[in-house]
C-alpha positions in Angstrom: 107.1 83.4 59.3 110.2 83.2 61.8 110.4 85.4 64.7 113.8 86.9 65.5 116.1 86.1 68.5 115.7 88.1 71.7 118.8 90.1 72.2 120.1 91.1 74.9 119.2 95.1 74.5 115.9 94.2 73.4 115.6 91.9 77.4 117.6 95.2 78.9 115.1 97.1 77.6 111.7 94.6 79.2 113.5 94.5 82.1 113.8 98.4 82.5 110.1 98.5 81.9 109.2 96.2 84.7 109.6 98.9 87.5 107.5 101.7 86.8 104.6 99.5 86.2 105.4 97.6 89.5 105.9 101.2 91.4 102.5 102.4 89.4 100.6 99.0 90.5 101.9 99.6 93.9 100.7 103.0 94.4 97.3 102.4 93.0 97.0 99.2 95.4 97.4 101.7 98.2 95.4 104.4 97.2 92.7 101.6 96.9 93.7 100.5 100.8 94.1 103.8 101.9 90.5 105.0 101.0 89.0 101.6 102.1 90.6 102.4 105.6 88.8 106.4 105.4 86.3 105.1 104.3 86.4 102.3 107.3 87.0 105.1 109.6 84.0 107.2 108.3 81.3 105.0 108.9 82.4 103.4 112.2 84.5 106.3 113.9 85.1 104.0 117.0 87.8 102.3 114.7 89.6 105.2 114.1 92.2 105.3 116.9 92.9 101.8 116.2 93.4 102.2 112.6 95.4 105.5 113.5 97.6 103.0 115.4 98.1 100.3 113.0 98.9 103.1 110.1 101.4 104.6 112.4 103.1 101.2 113.4 103.1 100.5 109.4 104.3 104.3 108.6 107.5 103.3 111.1 108.0 99.4 109.5 108.1 101.4 106.1 110.4 103.7 107.0 112.9 100.9 108.7 112.3 99.5 105.3 113.2 102.7 103.2 116.7 102.7 105.5 117.7 99.3 105.7 117.4 98.2 101.9 119.2 100.2 99.9 122.5 99.7 101.9 121.9 96.3 101.0 
C-alpha cells in the first residue's frame, strides 16, 4: 500500500498546528518554573528579595522582546 504524496494544503495545516502546541508547551513550562520559584521562596524566605529582583528583570526583558519582535 502506497502513501499518497504530501500536498501543500496538508503541509500548511501541519504548520498551523505547530504554533498552538508551542504556545501551550511554553505556558506549561512557565507555570512549572513559576511554581518552583514560589516553592523555593516559601521554604527559604531569605531568597524572596533576590528572586523578586530576578523576576522583575525577566519581566522587563519579556516586555522589551514583546515590543521589538512584532516590528521585525
